[in-house]
N, C-alpha and C positions, 0 to 999 in steps of 0.2 A: 192735310188740313192743318193750318197754322193758326193757333189762338194765342192771345196774350196770357202769360203765366198767371194763374190765380184769379183771373177775371171771372171765369164761369166755373163754379164748382163741379157741375155735371158736364162740362164741355167735352171731355173725351168720349163719354157715352153718346152724347148728341152727335158728335162727329162720326162715330162708328155707324150710327143709324143712318146718317146721310150717305155714307159710303155704301151702305147696303143697297142703295138704289141702283148702283152701277151694274150689277149682274143682270137684273131684269131689263135695264136699258140696252145692255149689250145683246141680250137675247132678242130684243125687239129690232135693233138697228143694224146688226152686223151682217154683211154680205158673206162673211166667211163661215157662217152657221147656216146650214141648209134648212133648218127648221125655224129660222128667225122670221119675224113678221115681214121684214123687208124682202127676204128671199121668196117668201110666198107671194108677196105683191109682185115681184119681178116675174114670177112664173105665171100669174093669173091675170094681171091687169091688161095684157095684150088681147085677151079674149073677152073680158067683161069688166064692168065697173066693180071695183073692190072697195068695200067700206073699211075704214080704219078708225081707230080710237081718236078722241078729240086732240090730245096733245101731239100725237104723230101728225095729224092733219094740219095742225097749226105750224109744225116744223116744216112741212112740205110747202105750206103757203108762204112762210118766211123765205124759204129757198127760192121759190118762184119770184117773189118780190125782189130779192137780191140779184137774181138772174137778169131781170129787166133793168134794175138800177145800175148794174155794172156793164151794160151793153153786151151781155152774154159771156163776160169773162169768168163769171162763176156759174157753173152748170153741173147739177147733180146727175145729169144723164150721160156724162162723159165716160161712164164705165166701159162701153165697148172700145173706146180709144185706148184707155188704160190697159185693157186686155190685149189689144192688137200690138201695143208697144212692148208687151211682155212684162210689164211691171207687176201685174197681178200674180205671176208665178216667180217673181224675183229673178227673171232671166231676160233683162231688157235687150232689145235689138230694134233696128230700124225695120218696120214692116214692109212687105211688098205693097206696091201702090194699090193693087186691087183689094188687098185686105184692109188697107187704110181707108179707101173710099167706101167699102162695105160697112166698116165701123162708123165712119163719119155720117153715113146716111141715117143712122139710128140715134144721132145726137142732136139735142136742141130742146129748149123748154117748150116750144110750140107743139111738141109731140106728146106732152103730158096734159091731160085734162083733169082739173080739180073741180069737183062739184061741191061747193060749200053748203048747199042746202041739204044734200044727202050724205055729205062727208065721204065721198067716194073718189077713187083715183082710177083713171083709165088711160092706157097708152094708145095712141092713134096710129101706131105702126108696129109691126112685129119686130122683135129684136131690141126694143128699147129696154134698158135696165137702169135702175137707180143705184147710186152709191152715195151714202151720206158720210163718207170718211172725211170730207172737208168741212163738215158742220156738226157732226154727231158728238165729237169730243166736247165742243163748247156747249152743246145742248145738255150733255150729261152734267157738266159743271154747273150750269144754270139750275138744273133740277136739285143738285146737292145744296146749292146756295139757298134755294127756296126752303129746303128742309131745315137748314140751320136758322134762317130768319124766323120761320114759324115756331121754332123752339126757343126763341128769345135770344139767340146768339147773333149779334149785329156787327161785331168787330172780328174779322177773320180774313185769311187768305187761303184760297183753294188753287192748287195747281195740278196739272195732269202732265207729268213728264217735262215740265218747263216750257212746253210750246203753247200751252193754253192756261190762262190764269184768270181768276176772279178775285178782286179785292173789294172788301166792303168795310166801312167804318175806318177805324184807325189802329195802327200799331202804336202802342202807348209809348211814344217817344216825344221828342221836342217839337216835331212838325207833323201835320196831318197826313193820313194815308199810309201807304205801304211802299217801300222801296223794292223794286224788281229789276233784276239784271237782264240785259239782252245779250245772248251768247254771240261770240265772234264767229261768223260763218266760215272763216278760213283758218282760224287758229283755235283748235279744241281747248277747252278748259280755261278760256279767257273770255272776259266780258268786253263787249263793244261799247256799251252805254248802260246807264241806269235811268229808270223811269220812276216817277212818283205817281202811283195809282191811287186816286181818290174816288171810290165808288165807281170803278170802271173795270172792264175786262180787257185782256190782252191776248193776242195770238200771233205766232210767228210761223211763216212758211219759208223753207229753205231747200236747197238742192244738195247739201253736202252728203246726206246719208243714202239717197237713192238717185243715182245718176250713172252715166257711162260715157266713155269717149267714143266718138265716131268721126273719122277723118279730121282729127284735130279739134273738134268741137265737143264740149261737155254738154250732154243732153240730160235734162232732169226729168223726174217723174211728174213735175207740175206741167200739165198739158194745157195748151191754149185751145179750148173747145171750139173756137171760131175758125181755126186753121187745121186742127188735128195734129199739130206738131208741138214739141216741148217749147215752153216759154223760155226766152233767153234774155240776157242783159241785166239780170238781177241775181245777186248772191243770196239775199234774204229780204223778206218783207214782213214788217210787224205792224199790226193794226190795233187800235184802241177804240173801244165802243162801250156803250152802256152794258150790254149783255154779251156773254161769251159765245153764244151761237153766232151772232152777227160778226163778232170779232174773228171767229174761226173762219167763217166764209170769206170775209173781206181780206184776210191775209193771203188767201189763195188768189182772190181776184186781183189784189194789188201786185202780186208777183207776176201775173199775166199782163196787167195793164202797163206796168213799168212806171217810172217816175212821173212822166207827163200826165198819163191817165189818172194816176193816183192823186196827183196834185189837184186836178180838176174835180175829182170826186170829193176830196176833203174840203175844197173851197165851197162846194155846193151844200155840204152837210157839216156844219160846225161842231156837231156832237161826235164826229169821227176824226181820228188823227192817225198818223202813220210815221214810221221810221223805216228807211230803206237803205240797204247797203248795196251799192252798185259798183261795177268795175270802173277804175279810173283810167285816164289816158296812158299812164305809164304802165309798163308790163308788171303784173303782179300786184298792182296797187288797187286801192278801193277808195270810195268816198261815201259819206253818209249824207242822206237827204232826209229832212223832217218836214212834216206838214201838219199844221194845226196844233203845235205844241209851243209852250213858252219856256223860258230859261229856268223857271221854277219846277217844271215837270220833267226836263230832260237834262242829264249830265253825261257828257262824253268822257270816255276813259282813254 
């Protein structure tokens, strides 16, 4: 949590209270904890409708809306594919075709029934499992931002490891908003560009940390849930939106959609913007594409 020095006398205490929300959110959403709410949902929702608390249901509804809006490029049911490719156990490999097809059969938003009247979740096929790893970090930041705002803190920057960021109000400098760097996907410890965030959230998805080589191709952990195979043709995708949960989900979707699909999405939704680093024609080269940003918001380095 970044605050302007001296602006909020109780800022540190308020920030710590906001961060205290993270443990219960992790306990609710993590598939790596067998006792989490999401793990229980994955065990039971294939047998019966499972009621969930209001905020979690809202998050699942948002995920369903973004699934439709991105033509299936964002999909929280892709967990079986992620496991089939070995990324869940940090031992990636190309799966056998039979294993891939079995996993693929359990993927798709149409397999999850959300009952808004009773706030229940039901899986329409056995083997369906949800993983909120592509939206949960942003959701956690949004909850922390709410806590800060409720306590009267309106100028702050929240970041979760640099890949997900919420900026509200101003950094007390000459210009409004907060300056945030986008890491270079090919050169560690270097910045590719800088963005000025004014009451916006940002998220970046990339393949540098989780990928493997197969027959001369680098295959990443970002899977295209529409094909069952890793998305290719993008080094990194950064999305900018009003809230961090949406930005988190869209950075994954943009990585899958590629520049053309991302451009169409941003043109249809002026509140969303994107920066993409993609391979160039020359070997080892790259180019930067941006959608929905002006020269005041983006500076290349």
